[in-house]
Structure formats: C-alpha cells, structure tokens
N, C-alpha and C positions, 0 to 999 in steps of 0.2 A: 162380269163385274168389272167396272171401269177402275183403272188405277190413276192416281194423281201424283204429280211431282211434289216431293216433300219440301222443295226449295221455293218454287214459284207458284205451285198450285194448279198448273195447267194439266189437262188430261193427257195421259201417255198412251201411245199406240200399244196394241196388244203385243206381248213378247219383246218390248223395247227395253234395252238396257240403259239407255241414256235419254234424258229429256231433250227433245228437239228444240225447245224454247230457250232453256238456260244452260244446257250442257252438263247438268249434274247427274251423277249415276243414279239410276232408278232401282238398283238392286238393294235388297234389305241387307243390313250389316249382319254378319255372322255373329250370333250371340256369344260364341266361344272366344272371339277376338276381344270382346268387351271385358271378359273376366280377367282378373289379375292372375298372373302365373304364380303357382304355388311353389314353395321350396321343395326340392326333391326329398323324399323320405330318407334316403341314404345319407344325405348331407346333414339332416337333423340328427340322425343317430351318431354320426361322426362328431358333431359339435357337442352333443351330450357326453359322449365318452371322453372327449378332450377336456371338457369342463370338470368332470369327475376326477381326472388325473391331476388337474391343477389344484382342486380342492384338497385332494389327498396329500399333495406335495406341501401345500401351505400348512395343513394341520400337522404334518410330519416335521416341519421346520421348528415348531415349538419344542419337540423332543430333541432336535439337533442343538438348539440353543442351550437347553439344560445339560446335554452331554458335554458341550464345549466348555461350559462353566465349571464342570466337575473335574476337568483335567488340571494338573498342577502346573506350576511355572516351569518345571523342567521339561514338560511336554510342549510348551509354547514357544520359547525363544531358543533357536538352534543355530549351530554353525556360525558363531560370531567371528571366527577367524578363517575366512574363506580366501586363501591366497592363491588358489588355482594352480598349485604345484602338482608334480607327478607323484605325490605320496599315495600310498595304498589307503583306501578308505575302509575302515573297519566295519564289518557287517555284524553289528551288535545283536545279541540274542535278547529277546524281550525279558524284562525283569518281571518277577512275580511277587511284588511287594504286597499287593492286596488283591482280593478277589473282586472283580467288577462284574456287574450284570448288564446285559443289553449289548449294544454295538458300540465299540470304542476303538480308538487308535492306540495300539500297543506302543510302549516305550521302545527306544532303540531305532527309530526312524532317522534317516540322514539325508542331506542334500549335497549335490555336487554339480559342477559344470562339466560339459563334455570337453574333449581334447581341444576343440577349436574355439570354445567360448561362445558358441552359437546358441546352445540350449542349456537350461538348468533343470535338473531332475531331483525329485524327492522320492525315496523308496522306503517302504516299511510294510507293516501288517495292520489290517483291520480285523478285529475279532468280534464274532457274533456269539455271545454267551447266552442267547435267549433260545427258546424253543420255537421261534418264528422264523420262517424263511422269507427273504425279501427278493422281489423280482428285479429291483434296480438299486444300486448303491453308488455313491460318489463321495470322494474325499476332496477337500479343497484347502489350500494354504495361501498365504500372502507372502511376497518377498519384499525385502527392504535393502536399501543401500547403507553405507557406513554412517550416514547422517540421520538415518531413521525414516527416510522418505520411502513411500510405497512405490515399488517398481512394477508389480503385476501380480497375477494370480496363477496358481498351479492347480491342475485338475487331473484326477484319474477317475474313471468310472467303469463299472462292470455290470453285466446283465443279470446279476443276482448274487446273493450270498445265502447259503443254506443255514438252517438252524444249527447252532453250535459249530459253525464253520469258521475258517480263517482265510483271508484274502491277502495275497502278496501284491501290492500295488506299486506302480511306477508313475508318478505324476510328472507331467511336463509343464513348464512354466512359461508364461508370456513375459515379454519385457527383455531388458538387456541382461543377459546371463553373466557377462563380465563384471557387472556392477553389484551383483547380489552379495550382500554381506551376511545376512541371516534370513530366516523365514519363521513364520508363525502359523500354527495350526488354526484353521478357520472353523470348519464344520464338516459333519458327515450328513449327507442327504440320503434318504432311503425310502422306499415304498414297496 
C-alpha cells in the first residue's frame, strides 16, 4: 500500500520518514501528544481540601464577629499609660463576673514592651467553655499610638484548644513597639 505526503501529496518511498520532495516528516503524529494534559489527581485533592479549609474559616469568622461584639469596653481598650519603665507588670487573675459560653478572651490580659523596645507583647488567656475541641485557634489585637493611629497587629496561634480548655497565649505585635500607647482586642479565629 503506497503512502503519500500529507504536505505535498507526492508518493513516499517505503519505510521513509521524510518526504524527499518537500522535506516534511512522514511519521504519523502520536495521538497521545495531541491530548491535553490532565491535572494530577493529587493536586485536585489538595485544592479541594484547601478550599474546604477556607470555607470553614469564612463561616467561622461570623462567630468571631459575634464574640468580639459581646466583649465589654473594659476588654477592648487596654494599657493607655505605657511609659516603658521597669515597673513590675501585675499578672491579673481572670475575673468571674458572669458565666460565658463558647470561646472567649478572659479579662486580665495585659500588654508590655520588651526591655529594648523592639517588640510589644500581649499575654492572657483564651477560655473554651464549649464541649467542642478546635484544631486551630488564633487571637488577634490591634495596637495604637497616643494619637489613636493604628500601628500594627498582634497575633498568637495554637494548634488546638480542647473542649472546656484554657490557653495561655503570648501575642507578638508588628510595628514600632516604643510607640504603642494602647491596644484593642480584635477577634478569635478558630476551626
């Protein structure tokens, strides 16, 4: 059976890989090369899991907004007189004025600058009064200078919080530690 060149139409010699008339390859293209490459299955699984984590975090942020709005003003503005002196910082015990349910920031948290003024820290406790254990938890605060300008954010996170558990956190803050005049609780993120 005679073969013909797909480009010029001339008859090809038997077992010839190239058309002697026009120089075009006479081999048939591999049908596998024409097919589009599929996305690997493992990549699809990773993307789906990542998407579910994001959705869970977004849905959980609604709970965090509600929890943040339930805190009173004493929980929100703290340490208005930060003079960075060598005074002893009192480690306040949490007050038990009312019984809360869910995950919340206990009263008695405090902020301070390190000895060199390079870092600002906020320490305190997060209480989980629910019967649900979380695999991830994060607390965030915002810092302000004496004029009320936002300086940065403070974050602490943990790889979980057991049901009816308590977490002692130490959040480190971004921004200029020497300029921090006060801080404000932002939110608790969990899933």
